[in-house]
C-alpha positions as CSV (number, residue, x, y, z in Angstrom):
1,M,22.5,49.0,126.8
2,E,22.4,50.5,123.6
3,K,21.8,48.8,120.4
4,K,24.2,50.4,117.3
5,T,23.0,50.2,114.1
6,E,25.7,50.2,111.6
7,A,25.5,52.2,108.4
8,P,25.4,49.8,105.0
9,K,28.7,49.7,103.8
10,T,29.1,51.7,100.7
11,E,32.3,51.3,99.3
12,N,32.1,48.2,97.2
13,L,28.8,49.3,96.2
14,K,29.0,50.7,92.6
15,P,25.9,53.0,91.1
16,E,23.3,51.3,89.1
17,K,23.3,51.9,85.1
18,P,19.4,52.2,83.9
19,K,19.0,49.0,81.6
20,T,18.4,49.9,78.1
21,E,17.2,46.7,76.0
22,K,19.3,46.6,72.6
23,P,18.3,44.6,69.4
24,K,20.0,41.1,69.6
25,A,22.2,40.6,66.6
26,A,21.3,36.9,65.2
27,K,24.4,34.4,66.4
28,P,25.7,33.1,63.2
29,K,25.2,29.0,63.5
30,A,28.1,27.1,64.6
31,D,28.4,24.1,61.8
32,K,27.9,21.0,63.3
33,P,30.6,18.0,62.4
34,K,29.8,15.8,60.0
35,T,28.9,12.6,61.9
36,E,26.1,11.5,59.2
37,K,27.1,8.2,57.2
38,P,27.2,9.3,53.3
39,R,23.8,8.8,51.6
40,A,25.0,5.4,49.5
41,E,25.8,3.9,53.0
42,A,22.6,4.8,54.0
43,A,20.8,4.0,51.5
44,K,22.1,0.3,51.2
45,K,21.0,-0.2,54.8
46,D,17.9,0.5,54.1
47,A,17.5,-2.1,51.2
48,A,19.4,-4.3,53.2
49,K,16.3,-3.9,56.3
50,T,13.9,-4.1,53.8
51,E,15.1,-7.3,52.0
52,A,15.4,-8.6,55.8
53,A,11.5,-7.8,56.2
54,K,10.2,-8.9,52.9
55,K,12.2,-12.7,53.5
56,E,10.4,-12.5,57.3
57,A,7.1,-11.5,56.4
58,P,4.8,-14.3,55.8
59,K,3.7,-15.0,52.0
60,T,0.0,-13.9,51.1
61,D,-2.3,-13.9,48.6
62,A,-2.4,-10.1,48.4
63,P,-1.2,-8.6,45.0
64,K,1.9,-7.8,44.6
65,A,3.8,-4.2,44.4
66,D,3.8,-4.8,40.5
67,A,0.5,-5.5,39.7
68,P,-1.5,-2.5,38.9
69,K,-3.9,-1.2,41.6
70,Y,-7.8,-0.9,40.4
71,F,-10.8,0.7,42.3
72,V,-12.7,-1.9,43.4
73,Y,-16.8,-1.6,43.7
74,D,-18.5,-4.5,45.3
75,G,-15.6,-6.5,44.7
76,K,-15.1,-6.0,41.0
77,P,-12.7,-3.5,39.4
78,M,-13.8,-0.4,37.5
79,V,-10.9,1.0,34.9
80,R,-11.3,4.2,33.1
81,R,-10.0,5.3,30.2
82,G,-10.8,8.9,28.9
83,D,-14.9,8.5,28.9
84,V,-15.1,5.0,29.2
85,I,-15.6,3.2,32.1
86,Y,-15.3,-0.7,32.2
87,Y,-16.6,-2.3,35.1
88,G,-16.4,-6.3,36.0
89,D,-13.5,-8.5,36.7
90,P,-12.0,-9.6,33.5
91,K,-11.7,-12.8,34.5
92,E,-15.1,-13.2,34.1
93,K,-17.6,-13.9,31.1
94,Y,-19.5,-11.0,31.4
95,I,-18.4,-6.8,31.9
96,I,-20.2,-3.4,31.7
97,I,-19.1,-0.4,29.8
98,F,-20.3,2.7,30.6
99,T,-19.5,5.4,27.5
100,I,-19.7,9.0,28.9
101,N,-22.0,11.0,25.8
102,S,-21.7,14.5,27.4
103,K,-21.1,16.2,30.6
104,K,-22.1,19.6,32.0
105,T,-20.6,21.5,34.7
106,V,-21.7,21.8,38.1
107,G,-20.4,24.5,40.2
108,D,-16.4,23.8,39.5
109,L,-16.8,20.2,38.3
110,E,-17.6,18.6,35.0
111,V,-20.4,15.7,36.1
112,A,-21.6,13.0,33.3
113,D,-24.8,14.4,32.2
114,S,-25.9,11.3,29.2
115,V,-24.3,7.9,30.1
116,T,-24.8,4.5,27.5
117,I,-24.8,1.4,29.4
118,E,-23.5,-1.5,27.6
119,L,-23.7,-5.2,28.9
120,S,-20.8,-7.2,26.7
121,T,-19.3,-10.5,26.8
122,N,-15.5,-10.2,28.1
123,N,-14.1,-12.6,25.1
124,G,-11.2,-10.1,24.3
125,H,-10.5,-7.0,22.7
126,G,-12.3,-7.2,19.3
127,K,-14.3,-10.3,19.9
128,E,-17.2,-8.4,22.3
129,K,-20.9,-9.3,21.8
130,I,-23.2,-6.4,23.4
131,I,-25.9,-8.3,25.1
132,R,-28.2,-5.3,26.4
133,K,-27.5,-1.6,26.0
134,A,-29.4,1.5,27.1
135,K,-28.8,5.1,28.0
136,R,-29.7,7.1,31.0
137,E,-29.2,10.8,32.4
138,G,-26.5,10.8,34.8
139,L,-23.8,8.5,36.0
140,Y,-25.8,7.1,39.1
141,S,-28.6,6.2,37.3
142,A,-26.5,4.3,35.0
143,F,-24.4,2.5,37.2
144,D,-27.7,1.5,39.3
145,I,-28.6,-0.2,36.1
146,G,-25.4,-1.3,35.1
147,E,-24.7,-3.1,38.4
148,F,-28.0,-4.9,38.3
149,W,-27.4,-6.4,35.0
150,L,-24.3,-7.7,35.5
151,R,-24.9,-9.6,38.9
152,D,-28.1,-10.8,37.5
153,T,-26.4,-12.3,34.3
154,L,-23.4,-13.9,36.0
155,E,-25.7,-15.4,38.4
156,N,-28.0,-16.8,35.6
157,A,-24.8,-18.0,34.0
158,Q,-23.7,-19.6,36.9
159,A,-27.0,-21.4,37.5
């Protein structure tokens, strides 16, 4: 028996066109239907959730959000006002006052060059009494001696 091979049918085949890539134009974004709630309603819900969370949260001795937050070093607050740095707890009898007398530029930073240290009583504004006073070169050395004075004086005051 002879096998006949059939030729492929060409009547339905179309000649292929060469593919050329055209830059695609950006499609305009379709407007999304507005399903979001108005901002006022969302803000009210957020506030209600916050209030509910506050009521459920256990009460602690943590400072309130309204209370000013200070930088704390070694358990004592440090407050800067211009070129004067106050170090010590306002509830205690003594505090340290660092006064920056001069500054020098190192790279692109201003660094304290000369600092005056004063150990002072904490009796209120205008009623302070200076117990010890010294001058040091650099804030690091001034802070080192000032912290020692404060710790030593507070320990001796309690004894």
